[in-house]
DSSP file (Angstrom, degrees, kcal/mol; ACC not computed):
  #  RESIDUE AA STRUCTURE BP1 BP2  ACC     N-H-->O    O-->H-N    N-H-->O    O-->H-N    TCO  KAPPA ALPHA  PHI   PSI    X-CA   Y-CA   Z-CA
    1    1 A M     >>       0   0    0      0, 0.0     5,-2.5     0, 0.0     4,-1.8   0.000 360.0 360.0 360.0 -41.2 -147.6  107.9  -21.3
    2    2 A N  I  4> +     0   0    0      3,-0.2     5,-2.3     4,-0.2     6,-0.2   0.920 360.0  37.9 -65.3 -42.8 -150.7  109.9  -22.1
    3    3 A V  I  45S+     0   0    0      3,-0.2    -1,-0.2     1,-0.2     5,-0.1   0.933 124.0  37.4 -74.1 -46.5 -149.1  113.3  -21.4
    4    4 A N  I  45S+     0   0    0      3,-0.1    -2,-0.2     2,-0.1    -1,-0.2   0.648 136.2   3.9 -87.0 -16.1 -145.6  112.7  -22.7
    5    5 A L  I  X5S+     0   0    0     -4,-1.8     4,-2.3     3,-0.1     5,-0.2   0.619 123.2  50.7-133.5 -56.1 -146.4  110.6  -25.8
    6    6 A T  I  ><S+     0   0    0     -5,-2.5     4,-2.6     1,-0.2     5,-0.2   0.899 111.0  51.8 -60.2 -41.3 -150.0  110.0  -26.7
    7    7 A S  H  ><S+     0   0    0     -5,-2.3     4,-2.4    -6,-0.3    -1,-0.2   0.870 109.3  50.8 -64.9 -35.4 -150.9  113.7  -26.5
    8    8 A L  H  > S+     0   0    0      2,-0.2     4,-2.7    -3,-0.2    -2,-0.2   0.933 111.5  47.3 -66.1 -45.0 -148.0  114.5  -28.8
    9    9 A H  H  X S+     0   0    0     -4,-2.3     4,-2.4     2,-0.2    -2,-0.2   0.923 114.0  47.4 -61.4 -45.3 -149.1  111.9  -31.4
   10   10 A T  H  X S+     0   0    0     -4,-2.6     4,-2.1    -5,-0.2    -1,-0.2   0.912 113.0  48.5 -63.7 -43.5 -152.7  113.1  -31.2
   11   11 A T  H  X S+     0   0    0     -4,-2.4     4,-2.4     2,-0.2    -2,-0.2   0.907 111.3  49.8 -64.7 -42.6 -151.7  116.8  -31.5
   12   12 A I  H  X S+     0   0    0     -4,-2.7     4,-2.0     2,-0.2    -2,-0.2   0.931 109.7  51.5 -62.6 -45.1 -149.4  116.1  -34.5
   13   13 A Q  H  < S+     0   0    0     -4,-2.4    -1,-0.2     1,-0.2    -2,-0.2   0.918 114.4  43.3 -57.0 -43.8 -152.2  114.1  -36.3
   14   14 A A  H  < S+     0   0    0     -4,-2.1     4,-0.3     1,-0.2    -1,-0.2   0.847 121.2  39.1 -72.0 -34.0 -154.6  117.0  -35.8
   15   15 A S  H >X S+     0   0    0     -4,-2.4     4,-2.7     1,-0.2     3,-0.6   0.574  86.7  95.3 -95.6  -9.3 -152.2  119.8  -36.7
   16   16 A L  H 3X S+     0   0    0     -4,-2.0     4,-2.3     1,-0.2     5,-0.2   0.871  82.2  53.6 -53.8 -44.4 -150.4  118.1  -39.6
   17   17 A P  H 3> S+     0   0    0      0, 0.0     4,-0.7     0, 0.0    -1,-0.2   0.905 113.7  43.4 -58.6 -38.7 -152.5  119.6  -42.4
   18   18 A L  H X4 S+     0   0    0     -3,-0.6     3,-0.6    -4,-0.3    -2,-0.2   0.882 110.8  54.2 -73.7 -38.2 -151.8  123.1  -41.0
   19   19 A L  H >< S+     0   0    0     -4,-2.7     3,-1.3     1,-0.2    -1,-0.2   0.890 106.3  53.5 -60.6 -38.4 -148.1  122.4  -40.5
   20   20 A R  H 3< S+     0   0    0     -4,-2.3    -1,-0.2     1,-0.3    -2,-0.2   0.748 110.5  47.9 -67.3 -23.3 -147.9  121.4  -44.1
   21   21 A Q  T << S+     0   0    0     -4,-0.7    -1,-0.3    -3,-0.6    -2,-0.2   0.118  77.9 154.3-104.0  20.0 -149.5  124.7  -45.1
   22   22 A S    X   -     0   0    0     -3,-1.3     3,-2.2    45,-0.1     5,-0.1  -0.208  51.4-123.7 -53.0 137.3 -147.3  126.9  -43.0
   23   23 A P  T 3  S+     0   0    0      0, 0.0    -1,-0.1     0, 0.0     4,-0.1   0.798 110.0  47.3 -56.4 -33.7 -147.1  130.4  -44.5
   24   24 A N  T 3  S-     0   0    0      2,-0.2    -2,-0.1     1,-0.0     3,-0.1   0.364 118.4-108.5 -91.4   6.7 -143.3  130.4  -44.7
   25   25 A G  S <  S+     0   0    0     -3,-2.2     2,-0.4     1,-0.1    -3,-0.1   0.499  93.9  87.6  83.0   3.7 -143.2  126.9  -46.3
   26   26 A L        -     0   0    0     -5,-0.1    -2,-0.2    42,-0.0    42,-0.2  -0.921  60.3-156.4-140.8 112.8 -141.8  125.3  -43.2
   27   27 A G  E     -a   68   0A   0     40,-2.6    42,-3.2    -2,-0.4     2,-0.4  -0.541  16.8-149.4 -78.4 153.2 -143.8  123.9  -40.3
   28   28 A R  E     -a   69   0A   0     40,-0.2     2,-0.4    -2,-0.2    42,-0.2  -0.986  15.4-176.4-131.3 137.6 -142.0  123.7  -36.9
   29   29 A V  E     -a   70   0A   0     40,-2.7    42,-2.0    -2,-0.4     2,-0.5  -0.999   2.2-173.7-132.1 128.8 -142.5  121.2  -34.1
   30   30 A V  E     -a   71   0A   0     -2,-0.4     2,-0.4    40,-0.2    42,-0.2  -0.972   6.1-165.1-126.4 116.1 -140.6  121.4  -30.8
   31   31 A F  E     -a   72   0A   0     40,-3.1    42,-2.9    -2,-0.5     2,-0.8  -0.792  20.9-129.9 -96.6 141.1 -141.0  118.7  -28.2
   32   32 A V  E     +a   73   0A   0     -2,-0.4    42,-0.2    40,-0.2    22,-0.1  -0.834  40.6 175.5 -88.2 114.0 -139.8  119.1  -24.6
   33   33 A S        -     0   0    0     40,-3.4     2,-0.3    -2,-0.8    40,-0.1   0.042  16.0-140.2-101.1-151.8 -137.8  116.0  -24.0
   34   34 A S    >   -     0   0    0     40,-0.2     3,-1.7    17,-0.1     4,-0.2  -0.969  30.6-110.0-168.4 155.0 -135.7  114.9  -21.1
   35   35 A G  G >  S+     0   0    0     -2,-0.3     3,-1.8     1,-0.3     4,-0.2   0.747 113.5  75.2 -61.6 -22.8 -132.4  113.1  -20.2
   36   36 A A  G >  S+     0   0    0      1,-0.3     3,-0.5     2,-0.2    -1,-0.3   0.665  77.3  74.7 -64.3 -15.5 -134.7  110.3  -19.1
   37   37 A A  G <  S+     0   0    0     -3,-1.7    -1,-0.3     1,-0.2    -2,-0.2   0.755 110.8  26.6 -66.8 -23.2 -135.2  109.6  -22.9
   38   38 A V  G <  S+     0   0    0     -3,-1.8     2,-0.3    -4,-0.2    -1,-0.2   0.183 118.0  68.9-124.5  14.6 -131.8  108.1  -22.9
   39   39 A S  S <  S-     0   0    0     -3,-0.5     2,-0.6    -4,-0.2     0, 0.0  -0.865  70.0-131.0-129.0 162.8 -131.5  107.0  -19.2
   40   40 A A        -     0   0    0     -2,-0.3     2,-0.6     8,-0.0     5,-0.1  -0.953  25.3-175.5-115.0 110.5 -133.0  104.4  -17.0
   41   41 A V    >   -     0   0    0     -2,-0.6     3,-2.5    -5,-0.2     7,-0.2  -0.928  30.7-118.0-109.6 117.8 -134.2  106.0  -13.7
   42   42 A E  T 3  S+     0   0    0     -2,-0.6    53,-0.9     1,-0.3    51,-0.1  -0.270 100.2  18.5 -55.5 130.9 -135.5  103.5  -11.2
   43   43 A G  T 3  S+     0   0    0     51,-0.2    -1,-0.3     1,-0.0     3,-0.1   0.352 109.7  83.0  88.9  -4.8 -139.2  104.3  -10.4
   44   44 A W    <>  +     0   0    0     -3,-2.5     4,-2.9     1,-0.1     5,-0.3  -0.029  46.8 132.4-117.8  28.8 -139.6  106.4  -13.6
   45   45 A G  H  > S+     0   0    0      1,-0.2     4,-2.6     2,-0.2     5,-0.2   0.896  75.3  43.0 -50.9 -53.0 -140.3  103.6  -16.1
   46   46 A A  H  > S+     0   0    0      1,-0.2     4,-2.5     2,-0.2    -1,-0.2   0.884 115.1  50.8 -64.3 -38.0 -143.3  105.2  -17.8
   47   47 A Y  H  > S+     0   0    0      2,-0.2     4,-2.4     1,-0.2     5,-0.2   0.949 112.5  45.5 -64.1 -48.6 -141.6  108.6  -17.9
   48   48 A C  H  X S+     0   0    0     -4,-2.9     4,-2.2     1,-0.2    -2,-0.2   0.928 115.9  46.2 -61.2 -46.3 -138.4  107.3  -19.4
   49   49 A V  H  X S+     0   0    0     -4,-2.6     4,-2.5    -5,-0.3    -1,-0.2   0.906 112.9  49.6 -64.3 -42.1 -140.3  105.2  -22.0
   50   50 A S  H  X S+     0   0    0     -4,-2.5     4,-1.8    -5,-0.2    -1,-0.2   0.888 111.9  47.5 -67.4 -37.8 -142.6  108.0  -22.9
   51   51 A K  H  X S+     0   0    0     -4,-2.4     4,-1.7     2,-0.2    -1,-0.2   0.891 112.6  49.1 -70.4 -38.2 -139.8  110.5  -23.4
   52   52 A A  H  X S+     0   0    0     -4,-2.2     4,-2.1   -16,-0.2    -2,-0.2   0.897 110.8  51.7 -64.3 -39.9 -137.8  108.1  -25.5
   53   53 A G  H  X S+     0   0    0     -4,-2.5     4,-2.5     1,-0.2    -2,-0.2   0.870 106.5  53.6 -63.4 -37.2 -141.0  107.5  -27.6
   54   54 A A  H  X S+     0   0    0     -4,-1.8     4,-2.2     2,-0.2    -1,-0.2   0.887 107.4  50.6 -66.0 -38.6 -141.4  111.2  -28.1
   55   55 A V  H  X S+     0   0    0     -4,-1.7     4,-2.0     2,-0.2    -2,-0.2   0.926 111.8  47.8 -63.3 -43.9 -137.9  111.5  -29.4
   56   56 A A  H  X S+     0   0    0     -4,-2.1     4,-2.4     1,-0.2    -2,-0.2   0.897 109.4  53.5 -63.3 -40.5 -138.6  108.6  -31.8
   57   57 A L  H  X S+     0   0    0     -4,-2.5     4,-2.7     1,-0.2    -1,-0.2   0.911 108.3  50.5 -60.0 -43.1 -141.9  110.3  -32.9
   58   58 A G  H  X S+     0   0    0     -4,-2.2     4,-2.3     2,-0.2    -1,-0.2   0.899 110.4  49.0 -62.1 -41.3 -139.9  113.5  -33.7
   59   59 A R  H  X S+     0   0    0     -4,-2.0     4,-2.1     2,-0.2    -2,-0.2   0.906 113.0  46.8 -66.6 -41.5 -137.4  111.6  -35.8
   60   60 A I  H  X S+     0   0    0     -4,-2.4     4,-2.4     2,-0.2     5,-0.2   0.927 111.5  51.5 -65.7 -44.7 -140.1  109.8  -37.7
   61   61 A L  H  X S+     0   0    0     -4,-2.7     4,-2.1     1,-0.2    -2,-0.2   0.926 111.9  46.7 -58.1 -46.0 -142.1  113.0  -38.3
   62   62 A A  H  < S+     0   0    0     -4,-2.3    -1,-0.2     1,-0.2    -2,-0.2   0.872 113.1  49.6 -65.1 -36.9 -139.0  114.7  -39.6
   63   63 A A  H  < S+     0   0    0     -4,-2.1    -1,-0.2     1,-0.2    -2,-0.2   0.871 118.6  37.6 -69.5 -36.7 -138.1  111.8  -41.9
   64   64 A E  H  < S+     0   0    0     -4,-2.4     2,-0.6     1,-0.2    -2,-0.2   0.717 116.2  51.4 -89.1 -22.1 -141.7  111.6  -43.3
   65   65 A E    ><  -     0   0    0     -4,-2.1     3,-1.5    -5,-0.2    -1,-0.2  -0.840  59.7-179.0-121.9  92.7 -142.5  115.3  -43.5
   66   66 A K  T 3  S+     0   0    0     -2,-0.6    -1,-0.1     1,-0.3    64,-0.1   0.636  81.3  57.3 -69.8 -14.6 -139.7  117.1  -45.4
   67   67 A D  T 3  S+     0   0    0    -41,-0.1   -40,-2.6     2,-0.0     2,-0.4   0.120  94.7  79.1-102.6  20.9 -141.4  120.5  -45.0
   68   68 A I  E <   -a   27   0A   0     -3,-1.5     2,-0.4   -42,-0.2   -40,-0.2  -0.994  67.7-148.7-129.9 127.0 -141.5  120.3  -41.2
   69   69 A A  E     -a   28   0A   0    -42,-3.2   -40,-2.7    -2,-0.4     2,-0.4  -0.790  21.3-169.9 -91.8 134.8 -138.6  121.0  -38.9
   70   70 A V  E     +a   29   0A   0     -2,-0.4    76,-1.3    74,-0.3    77,-1.0  -0.988  11.3 175.8-133.8 133.3 -138.6  118.9  -35.7
   71   71 A W  E     -ab  30 147A   0    -42,-2.0   -40,-3.1    -2,-0.4     2,-0.5  -0.985  19.6-157.5-130.8 144.9 -136.6  119.1  -32.5
   72   72 A S  E     -ab  31 148A   0     75,-3.1    77,-2.0    -2,-0.4     2,-0.5  -0.976  26.3-161.5-115.6 111.5 -136.8  117.2  -29.2
   73   73 A I  E     -ab  32 149A   0    -42,-2.9   -40,-3.4    -2,-0.5    77,-0.2  -0.832  15.3-147.8-106.1 128.3 -135.1  119.5  -26.7
   74   74 A R  E     - b   0 150A   0     75,-3.2    77,-2.8    -2,-0.5    78,-0.3  -0.829  11.9-164.9 -90.0 111.5 -133.7  118.3  -23.4
   75   75 A P        -     0   0    0      0, 0.0    -1,-0.1     0, 0.0     2,-0.1   0.543  28.6-130.1 -80.8  -5.0 -134.2  121.3  -21.1
   76   76 A G        -     0   0    0      2,-0.1     2,-1.1     1,-0.1   -41,-0.1  -0.439  56.5 -30.3  85.8-168.3 -131.9  120.1  -18.3
   77   77 A V  S    S-     0   0    0     33,-0.2    35,-2.9    -2,-0.1     2,-0.3  -0.759  76.5-171.8 -92.2 100.5 -132.9  120.1  -14.6
   78   78 A V  B     -c  112   0B   0     -2,-1.1     2,-1.7    33,-0.2     5,-0.3  -0.685  33.4-110.3-101.2 144.6 -135.4  122.9  -14.4
   79   79 A D        +     0   0    0     33,-3.1     2,-0.2    -2,-0.3    -1,-0.1  -0.550  68.5 136.3 -74.1  87.0 -136.9  124.4  -11.3
   80   80 A T  S  > S-     0   0    0     -2,-1.7     4,-1.6    33,-0.1     3,-0.4  -0.663  73.8 -91.2-125.6 178.4 -140.5  123.2  -11.9
   81   81 A E  H  > S+     0   0    0      1,-0.2     4,-2.6    -2,-0.2     5,-0.2   0.817 122.9  63.8 -61.8 -30.5 -143.3  121.6  -10.0
   82   82 A M  H  > S+     0   0    0      1,-0.2     4,-2.2     2,-0.2    -1,-0.2   0.909 101.9  49.2 -60.9 -40.9 -141.9  118.2  -11.0
   83   83 A Q  H  > S+     0   0    0     -3,-0.4     4,-2.2    -5,-0.3    -1,-0.2   0.898 110.4  50.4 -64.6 -40.3 -138.7  119.0   -9.0
   84   84 A E  H  X S+     0   0    0     -4,-1.6     4,-2.2     1,-0.2    -2,-0.2   0.909 109.7  50.9 -63.1 -41.3 -140.8  120.0   -6.0
   85   85 A Q  H  X>S+     0   0    0     -4,-2.6     4,-3.4     2,-0.2     5,-0.6   0.888 107.8  52.8 -63.9 -39.6 -142.8  116.8   -6.3
   86   86 A I  H  X5S+     0   0    0     -4,-2.2     4,-1.6     1,-0.2     5,-0.3   0.924 110.6  47.9 -60.5 -44.1 -139.5  114.8   -6.4
   87   87 A R  H  <5S+     0   0    0     -4,-2.2    -2,-0.2     1,-0.2    -1,-0.2   0.887 121.1  36.0 -65.2 -38.1 -138.4  116.5   -3.2
   88   88 A K  H  <5S+     0   0    0     -4,-2.2    -2,-0.2    -5,-0.1    -1,-0.2   0.889 137.0  11.8 -83.3 -40.8 -141.7  115.9   -1.4
   89   89 A E  H ><5S+     0   0    0     -4,-3.4     3,-1.3    -5,-0.2     4,-0.4   0.473  95.5  96.3-121.0  -5.1 -142.7  112.5   -2.6
   90   90 A G  G >X<S+     0   0    0     -4,-1.6     4,-2.1    -5,-0.6     3,-1.2   0.752  70.9  72.9 -64.1 -25.3 -139.8  110.9   -4.4
   91   91 A E  G 34 S+     0   0    0     -5,-0.3    -1,-0.3     1,-0.3    -2,-0.1   0.834  93.1  56.0 -59.1 -32.7 -138.6  108.9   -1.5
   92   92 A S  G <4 S+     0   0    0     -3,-1.3    -1,-0.3     1,-0.2    -2,-0.2   0.679 125.9  14.3 -77.1 -16.9 -141.5  106.5   -1.8
   93   93 A H  T <4 S+     0   0    0     -3,-1.2     2,-0.3    -4,-0.4    -2,-0.2   0.375 106.8  83.3-141.4   6.6 -140.8  105.5   -5.4
   94   94 A M  S  < S-     0   0    0     -4,-2.1   -51,-0.2    -5,-0.1     2,-0.1  -0.854  81.7-100.0-115.8 151.7 -137.3  106.6   -6.5
   95   95 A D     >  -     0   0    0    -53,-0.9     4,-2.5    -2,-0.3     5,-0.2  -0.448  37.0-126.2 -58.8 136.0 -133.9  105.1   -6.0
   96   96 A A  H  > S+     0   0    0      1,-0.2     4,-2.4     2,-0.2     5,-0.1   0.880 107.1  49.9 -59.5 -41.7 -132.2  107.0   -3.1
   97   97 A A  H  > S+     0   0    0      2,-0.2     4,-1.6     1,-0.2    -1,-0.2   0.903 111.4  48.6 -66.9 -40.3 -129.1  107.9   -5.0
   98   98 A A  H  > S+     0   0    0      1,-0.2     4,-1.4     2,-0.2    -2,-0.2   0.933 113.2  47.2 -64.8 -45.1 -131.1  109.4   -8.0
   99   99 A R  H  X S+     0   0    0     -4,-2.5     4,-2.6     1,-0.2    -2,-0.2   0.897 107.5  57.2 -62.5 -39.9 -133.3  111.3   -5.6
  100  100 A E  H  X S+     0   0    0     -4,-2.4     4,-2.9     1,-0.2    -1,-0.2   0.863 101.5  56.2 -61.0 -36.7 -130.3  112.6   -3.7
  101  101 A R  H  X S+     0   0    0     -4,-1.6     4,-2.1     2,-0.2    -1,-0.2   0.912 110.3  45.1 -61.8 -41.2 -128.9  114.1   -7.0
  102  102 A F  H  X S+     0   0    0     -4,-1.4     4,-1.8     2,-0.2    -2,-0.2   0.914 113.5  49.6 -67.6 -42.2 -132.1  116.1   -7.4
  103  103 A L  H  X S+     0   0    0     -4,-2.6     4,-2.6     1,-0.2    -2,-0.2   0.913 111.5  49.1 -62.0 -42.5 -132.1  117.2   -3.8
  104  104 A Q  H  X S+     0   0    0     -4,-2.9     4,-2.7     2,-0.2     6,-0.2   0.891 106.8  55.0 -66.1 -39.8 -128.5  118.3   -4.0
  105  105 A S  H  <>S+     0   0    0     -4,-2.1     5,-3.0    -5,-0.2     6,-0.6   0.901 111.4  45.9 -58.9 -40.1 -129.1  120.2   -7.2
  106  106 A H  H ><5S+     0   0    0     -4,-1.8     3,-1.4     3,-0.2    -2,-0.2   0.939 112.8  48.6 -67.4 -47.4 -131.8  122.1   -5.4
  107  107 A K  H 3<5S+     0   0    0     -4,-2.6    -2,-0.2     1,-0.3    -1,-0.2   0.872 112.6  49.1 -59.7 -38.3 -129.7  122.7   -2.2
  108  108 A D  T 3<5S-     0   0    0     -4,-2.7    -1,-0.3    -5,-0.2    -2,-0.2   0.431 112.8-118.1 -83.7   1.1 -126.8  123.9   -4.4
  109  109 A G  T < 5S+     0   0    0     -3,-1.4    -3,-0.2    -4,-0.2    -2,-0.1   0.802  74.6 131.1  68.6  28.4 -129.0  126.3   -6.3
  110  110 A K      < +     0   0    0     -5,-3.0     2,-0.3    -6,-0.2    -4,-0.2   0.412  27.4 115.1 -97.0   1.3 -128.3  124.5   -9.6
  111  111 A L  S    S-     0   0    0     -6,-0.6   -33,-0.2    -5,-0.1   -35,-0.0  -0.545  71.0-117.6 -70.7 135.9 -131.8  124.1  -10.8
  112  112 A L  B     -c   78   0B   0    -35,-2.9   -33,-3.1    -2,-0.3    -1,-0.1  -0.466  20.8-115.2 -73.4 141.1 -132.3  126.1  -14.0
  113  113 A P    >   -     0   0    0      0, 0.0     3,-1.7     0, 0.0   -33,-0.1  -0.608  29.5-121.9 -70.1 138.3 -134.8  128.9  -14.1
  114  114 A P  T 3> S+     0   0    0      0, 0.0     4,-1.9     0, 0.0     5,-0.2   0.777 104.8  67.6 -55.4 -30.2 -137.5  127.9  -16.6
  115  115 A H  H 3> S+     0   0    0      1,-0.2     4,-1.8     2,-0.2     5,-0.1   0.780  90.8  63.8 -66.2 -24.5 -137.0  131.0  -18.9
  116  116 A K  H <> S+     0   0    0     -3,-1.7     4,-1.0     2,-0.2     3,-0.3   0.990 112.7  29.4 -67.0 -59.7 -133.5  129.8  -20.0
  117  117 A P  H  > S+     0   0    0      0, 0.0     4,-2.3     0, 0.0    -1,-0.2   0.852 116.4  62.7 -67.5 -29.5 -134.5  126.6  -21.8
  118  118 A A  H  X S+     0   0    0     -4,-1.9     4,-2.7     1,-0.2     5,-0.3   0.873  97.0  57.7 -61.6 -35.9 -137.8  128.1  -22.7
  119  119 A H  H  X S+     0   0    0     -4,-1.8     4,-2.3    -3,-0.3    -1,-0.2   0.909 108.1  46.3 -60.2 -41.9 -136.1  130.9  -24.7
  120  120 A V  H  X S+     0   0    0     -4,-1.0     4,-2.4     2,-0.2     5,-0.2   0.934 112.3  50.3 -65.0 -46.6 -134.4  128.2  -26.9
  121  121 A L  H  X S+     0   0    0     -4,-2.3     4,-2.0     1,-0.2    -2,-0.2   0.930 114.5  43.1 -58.1 -48.2 -137.7  126.3  -27.3
  122  122 A V  H  X S+     0   0    0     -4,-2.7     4,-1.9     2,-0.2    -1,-0.2   0.899 111.8  53.8 -67.7 -41.3 -139.6  129.4  -28.4
  123  123 A S  H  X S+     0   0    0     -4,-2.3     4,-2.9    -5,-0.3     5,-0.4   0.916 110.3  47.0 -61.1 -43.3 -136.9  130.6  -30.7
  124  124 A L  H  X S+     0   0    0     -4,-2.4     4,-2.1     1,-0.2    -1,-0.2   0.913 110.3  53.1 -63.5 -42.0 -136.7  127.3  -32.5
  125  125 A A  H  < S+     0   0    0     -4,-2.0    -1,-0.2    -5,-0.2    -2,-0.2   0.832 118.3  36.7 -63.1 -31.6 -140.5  127.3  -32.8
  126  126 A L  H  < S+     0   0    0     -4,-1.9    -2,-0.2    -5,-0.1    -1,-0.2   0.835 137.9   8.0 -89.4 -35.8 -140.5  130.8  -34.4
  127  127 A R  H  < S+     0   0    0     -4,-2.9    -3,-0.2    -5,-0.2    -2,-0.2   0.425  86.2 127.9-132.1   0.9 -137.3  130.8  -36.5
  128  128 A G     <  -     0   0    0     -4,-2.1     2,-0.2    -5,-0.4   -59,-0.1  -0.168  35.0-164.6 -65.4 157.2 -135.8  127.3  -36.7
  129  129 A T        -     0   0    0     13,-0.4    15,-0.6    10,-0.2   -59,-0.1  -0.769  32.1-115.4-130.8 176.2 -134.9  125.6  -40.0
  130  130 A R        +     0   0    0     13,-0.2    13,-0.1    -2,-0.2    -2,-0.0   0.291  67.2 134.6 -94.8   8.3 -134.1  122.1  -41.3
  131  131 A E        -     0   0    0      1,-0.1    -2,-0.1    12,-0.1    14,-0.0  -0.217  69.5 -95.6 -59.6 147.8 -130.5  123.2  -42.3
  132  132 A D    >   -     0   0    0     11,-0.2     3,-1.9     1,-0.2     9,-0.1  -0.461  29.7-132.5 -61.9 129.1 -127.7  120.8  -41.4
  133  133 A P  T 3  S+     0   0    0      0, 0.0    -1,-0.2     0, 0.0     5,-0.1   0.757 106.6  48.2 -58.4 -23.6 -126.2  122.1  -38.1
  134  134 A K  T 3  S+     0   0    0      2,-0.1    -2,-0.1     3,-0.1     3,-0.1   0.476  85.9 112.6 -95.8  -2.1 -122.7  121.8  -39.5
  135  135 A A  S X  S-     0   0    0     -3,-1.9     3,-1.8     1,-0.1     6,-0.2  -0.479  77.5-106.7 -72.7 138.4 -123.5  123.6  -42.8
  136  136 A P  T 3  S+     0   0    0      0, 0.0    -1,-0.1     0, 0.0    -4,-0.1  -0.381 106.4  17.9 -60.9 138.9 -121.8  126.9  -43.3
  137  137 A G  T 3  S+     0   0    0      1,-0.2    -2,-0.1    -3,-0.1    -3,-0.1   0.601  92.0 157.6  75.9  10.1 -124.3  129.8  -42.9
  138  138 A G    <   -     0   0    0     -3,-1.8     2,-2.0     1,-0.2    -1,-0.2  -0.141  60.2 -84.8 -63.3 165.2 -126.7  127.5  -41.1
  139  139 A S  S >  S-     0   0    0      1,-0.3     3,-1.4    -7,-0.0   -10,-0.2  -0.511  92.9 -52.0 -74.8  81.3 -129.4  129.0  -38.8
  140  140 A H  T 3  S-     0   0    0     -2,-2.0    18,-0.7     1,-0.3    -1,-0.3   0.686  98.3 -72.4  57.9  18.8 -127.2  129.2  -35.6
  141  141 A G  T 3  S+     0   0    0     -6,-0.2    -1,-0.3    -9,-0.1    16,-0.1   0.837 102.1 126.2  70.8  32.4 -126.4  125.6  -36.2
  142  142 A A    <   +     0   0    0     -3,-1.4   -13,-0.4   -10,-0.1   -11,-0.1  -0.295  31.0 168.8-119.1  49.3 -129.8  124.2  -35.1
  143  143 A G        -     0   0    0    -13,-0.1     2,-0.5   -15,-0.1   -13,-0.2  -0.264  22.1-146.6 -59.6 147.4 -130.7  122.1  -38.1
  144  144 A A        +     0   0    0    -15,-0.6   -74,-0.3     2,-0.1   -73,-0.1  -0.895  45.2 138.6-129.5 105.7 -133.7  119.9  -37.5
  145  145 A E  S    S-     0   0    0     -2,-0.5   -74,-0.1   -76,-0.1    -1,-0.1  -0.419 104.0 -51.0-129.8  56.0 -134.3  116.6  -38.9
  146  146 A G  S    S-     0   0    0    -76,-1.3   -75,-0.2     1,-0.2   -87,-0.2   0.741  86.3-175.1  83.1  25.9 -135.7  115.1  -35.8
  147  147 A A  E     -b   71   0A   0    -77,-1.0   -75,-3.1   -89,-0.1     2,-0.6  -0.243  20.6-154.8 -61.2 138.1 -132.7  116.4  -33.7
  148  148 A F  E     +b   72   0A   0    -77,-0.2     2,-0.3   -75,-0.1   -75,-0.2  -0.956  33.7 159.7-111.0 107.5 -132.5  115.4  -30.0
  149  149 A L  E     -b   73   0A   0    -77,-2.0   -75,-3.2    -2,-0.6     2,-0.3  -0.925  43.1-116.8-132.8 151.1 -130.4  118.2  -28.4
  150  150 A S  E >   -b   74   0A   0     -2,-0.3     3,-2.3   -77,-0.2     6,-0.2  -0.674  32.7-120.6 -81.9 144.6 -129.8  119.6  -25.0
  151  151 A W  T 3  S+     0   0    0    -77,-2.8     8,-0.1    -2,-0.3    -1,-0.1   0.783 114.1  45.6 -56.8 -28.7 -130.9  123.2  -24.7
  152  152 A D  T 3  S+     0   0    0    -78,-0.3    -1,-0.3     3,-0.0     5,-0.1   0.146  85.8 129.1-104.0  19.5 -127.3  124.2  -23.8
  153  153 A S  S X  S-     0   0    0     -3,-2.3     3,-0.9     1,-0.1     4,-0.2  -0.270  73.0-111.2 -70.5 160.8 -125.6  122.2  -26.5
  154  154 A E  G >  S+     0   0    0      1,-0.2     3,-1.6     2,-0.2     4,-0.3   0.873 117.0  61.2 -59.1 -38.2 -123.1  123.8  -28.9
  155  155 A E  G 3  S+     0   0    0      1,-0.3     3,-0.3     2,-0.1    -1,-0.2   0.785 109.0  42.3 -61.0 -26.9 -125.5  123.5  -31.8
  156  156 A L  G X> S+     0   0    0     -3,-0.9     3,-1.8    -6,-0.2     4,-0.6   0.255  78.7 110.6-104.5  11.8 -128.0  125.7  -30.0
  157  157 A A  G X4 S+     0   0    0     -3,-1.6     3,-1.0     1,-0.3    -1,-0.2   0.876  77.2  53.8 -55.0 -40.8 -125.6  128.3  -28.7
  158  158 A G  G 34 S+     0   0    0    -18,-0.7    -1,-0.3    -4,-0.3    -2,-0.1   0.575 104.6  56.1 -72.5  -8.0 -127.0  131.0  -31.0
  159  159 A W  G <4 S+     0   0    0     -3,-1.8    -1,-0.2   -19,-0.2    -2,-0.2   0.536  86.1  98.9 -99.2 -10.0 -130.5  130.4  -29.7
  160  160 A R    <<  -     0   0    0     -3,-1.0     2,-0.9    -4,-0.6   -44,-0.1  -0.480  69.0-135.8 -81.7 151.3 -129.8  131.0  -26.1
  161  161 A D              0   0    0    -45,-0.3   -42,-0.1    -2,-0.2   -41,-0.1  -0.858 360.0 360.0-104.1  95.5 -130.5  134.3  -24.4
  162  162 A E              0   0    0     -2,-0.9    -1,-0.1   -46,-0.0   -46,-0.0   0.426 360.0 360.0-114.4 360.0 -127.4  134.9  -22.3
C-alpha cells in the first residue's frame, strides 16, 4: 500500500505546484498500473487494492486538475524482479493456478522485456496530451483524462517503439 498508493499520493501533493506551472502549460503524470487493478488475485489483496486505488487517484487528479494529463498504464507481464519472486516464493502465498500462469509465461518466453512498456511510459511523460483519444488529429490517440490503458492497447499504438 505504501509503495503502490501512498507514495503516489505523497509525490503528487509535493509536485502539484510544479505540475501546474509546467513550461508547456500541461503537466504530465504517468502511473505504472497493473491488471491486478481490475482483478482479484488470491494472496495479492494489498497489491490489487493499491493498484486499483492508484487508478482512482489518477482519475480524480485528471478530473480536478484540467492542466495535468494523467495516465495509469498497465505494462503487461514484464520480466522483472517481481516475476522472479513469484517463481521463487509464490507457492507459499499464491493460488496454484495463478502462479502456474506466471510460471508458464516464463517457460514459454512470453514475459515482456521492460524496455517495451517503458518506451510508452516515457513517451507519454514527455509528449502526451489531454486530447480525446477518438478525436481526429489527436496525439497518437492517447488522450489523458485519467485513462487506464494497457501499454499495447490500440489507443497507444503510436507511442510504441516497434
